[in-house]
N, C-alpha and C positions, 0 to 999 in steps of 0.2 A: 224541561220540555222533552217529550217523547223523542225517540230516534228519528233521524230524518229518513224520509223514504217517500217515493212517489215521483210526480212530474214537477220539476222547478223550472220556472221561465227564467232565463237569463235576460233581463230587461233591457229594451232600448231606453235612452234618456232623451225624453222629449225636448225640443228646442223650440224656442219662439221663431216667428216666421222669417226674421233677419238673421237668426242663428247665434245671435250675440248673448242670450241668456237660456237657462233651464227653464221650460215652461211647467212651472210647478202646478198650476190647475190641471194641465193635462196629464201630468205624472201622477196625480191624486186620482184622476179619473181611470187611468190605466190600471192602476193597483186595485181600485175597488171593483173594476170590471173583471181583471184577473180572478180575483177572489170569489166573486159572483158565478163565475163561469165553472169553478170547481177545482182550480188549479191547487197544488198541494204545497206549494213554496215558491218564494221569490228571491232571485241573485241580481240585485242591481250592482253596477260598476265592474261587469265583467268586459270581455272583448266587445259584446254586442251592444253594451252601455257606452262604448267609446271611452274607456277610462282614462286612456292615454291623452285624450282631448279635452279633458276638464280640468279647471283651475282647483286649487286646495278648497277654495270657497265653495265652487259648484259641488264638489265632492261631498262636503259636509252637508249642503242643501239636499242632495238626493238622498243621502242617508238618513237625514232627519225626517223628511217627507215620507219616505217608504217605511221607515219604522213607525211613524206616528199614525200613517194612515192604515197601514195592516193592523196595528193595535191587537198584537199577537194571534189573530186569526189564522194565521200561518207562519212557518219559520221565514225568516230574513236572513239570508247570508250576503256578505258583503265582499266584493272583490277587492283584495289588497295586496296583490302583486306589485313587485318593485324591484329594480335592478340590485339596489343596496340593501342589505340584511337589516341595517338599522332603521332604513325608512320603512321597510316592509313591517318590522315590529311597530314601529310609531303609528301607520296606518291601520294595523290590527287592533292595536290598543284603542285608537280612536273609534274605530266601529265598535268594539265591545263596550266602550264608555258611552256611546250614543244608542246603546239598546240591541245591537245586532245578536242574532242568536247563534251565529257562526261566521267564519270568514271562508272565502275561497281564495287560494294562493297559487297563481302560476309561477314557475321557477323563473329565477333571473334569466331574461331572454336575450341578452347581448353578449354576456362574458363567457356563456357556455360552460358552466361550472362542472366539475368533476362530480362523482358520485359523494366522495367524501364532503365536496363543498356543498353540495345540495342537502345531505343529511345535516350539516352543522347549521345550514339557513334555516331548514324547517325546525330543527331542535332549539334554536334560539328563539324562533317566534312561539313555538309550543310551551316554551318556558315562561315566556313573558304575558300570556293571556290565559283565560279560563273558560273560553268558549271553543267548540270543535272547530279543526281545521278540516276543510275539504281540499286535499292535494289536486291540483290541476294538471294532468298530463296531456299537453298539446304540442307534441314535436315539432310539428308544421310551422308554429308560430315562435315558440320557445327555444328553438334550436338545440334543445336536449330532450332525451326520450326517459322518462321514468319506467323502465321495464320492471317486469313483475319481481324480480330479485330485489331491485332498489325499493320497490313499493313495500316488499316485505319488511325491509329494514326500517322504513320510515314509519311503518305500523307498529313499531316499538317505543316510538315517541308517544306519550300519553295523550296528547290532544290531536294527533293526526289520525282521525278516525273514519274519513271518508275520502274516496277519491273519484274525480271526475275523468274518466278514461276516455280520451277523445282521438283515439285512433281509427283506422278501419280494420284493425284486426281483431275481430270479435272474440277470438281465443284468449286475449288479454283478460277478459272477464272471469273466464273459467281458471286461468292460472293464478291470477291475484286471490281469488278465493280459496284456491287449493293451498297457497303458500301462507296467506295471512289468517284464514279462518275468520272468527268473529272479531278479529282486531281492527279490519278494515272493511267498511261497507262500500260496495262499488256502485257509481251512477254512471250511465251511459253519458258519453258527449255528442256522439254523433248517432250510433246505431241503437236507438232506443228499443224499437221492437225486437231486434236480433238479440240485444244484451240481456232483456228481461228474461228469455227463455234459458239463460245459461247462469242466471242467479242475480243479476243487477237487481238492486231494490230502489232503484231511481234512475231518473233521466234529466240532465241538465239541458233543456231544449230551446233552440231559438225558435222553432216553428211556433210553438206555444206563445209567443207574442201575438199571433194571428188566429191561432186555433187552440186557445187553451182547453176547452171543455173536450175537443177530441184527444188532445194530448194526454189529459188527465185521465180521460176514460181508456186510453188504450193500455196504460199501466194497470189499471184496476181489473180489466179483462184478463190480463196475463198474470199478474201476481196474486190477485185475490180471488178470481173466479175461474182462472186456467181454462178459459174458453178459447181454444186456438182458432176454430173457423170465425167467430165473431171478431177476435183481435185481428186476424188476418184481412178481413173484409174492411174493418174500419182503417187499418195501415194503408191498404191500397187506395182508399178514398183520400187519406192524408197525402200521399206520396207527392202529387203535383206541388203542394205548398212545402214539404219537407225539401224537395229539390229546389224550389224558388229561393229559399234561405240559405241554401248551401253554398259552398265556394266564397269567392270574394264579396259578393253582393249582398251578403247576409245582413248587413246593416240597412243598406239602401232598400232593400226589398221588405225588410219588416217595417221600417218608417213609412214607405210609400204605401204598403198594404193597409196599415192601420188608418192612413188618411183617407183611402178608398173606401174603407168600412165605417167611416164616420167619425174617427177621433184624429184630428190633425196633430201631427207630432213633430213637424219641420222636417228639415233634411239633416244628411250627416254632415259633419264638420270636415272641413278640408283636413287632408288631401283627398278624402272620399268624395265621390260624386254622386248625386241622385242617378236613378235608373235611367237609361236612356229612353227615349219615348216608345221605340218598338217593343221593348222589355216590358216597360210599364203597361202598355196595352195588352201585352199576353198575360202579366199578372192580373190586370183587372179581369180578364175572361176567366182564368183560374179561379179566382174569388167569386165570380157571378155563378160559376158552375156549381158551388158549394152553397150559394145562397146568402153570401156573406157581404155584399156591397151594401154600404149604408147600414149595416145591421147593428152597430152600436148606437144606442140611444143618446140623443144630445144630453 
């Protein structure tokens, strides 16, 4: 498969109305709709996919459904982060064996490992699989920060070929590219628009759960067409949704938004709560202003 680039949706996991099961028909519909809207790739079982709130069997069901429904139309990377290195290896091998095109791995998020421990963690996973690893830097949730100097070290691991850089320091993109060269391709985690102009070749986006066409087009306007006025105008149009799925409410807002758009996907699993009524009303107005209410055909 060609190198990964573009806007990749870190997918929500649809649940049945009672929250007890993965809603497989809704997940198939979501995957097909994302691809029809022009998204460049999909990443199930990330933070937005509530990976820590699923059973092993549910994880396998999500992987199987996404891989089979996508049918190689776009790349599928599976989130396989785990606190224990051996478990991360197992999950990554499982994803590869089920047909994933790559894996996205957040660092161990409780033990606060040192740089040497992080290097060994990724090295062991890299040596155990044959698909690319997207390292995921999110110090706000992982409690460790993969700074550019460490990323350069990780880029020497054969399979560590991508990074989702999810801080608010956009200069990280510049520094990683400078230190790693073509050994590491940067995907933005938060600052998609801003990171594209500094050389990021992709964006792992939450907002594209709701606005995949706009999110994919934003990348194309910058990376392929170099049209700054059009890209900035589109980005400003997208910003209300980008903000809505930022912060702690990213799962709840994404799920409520999809339901408002015509694709019921259930609520977040506890301890997360649905959006408060006032917030849901504001989100509905924002989607309405973009003409997105009930826009997903049954």
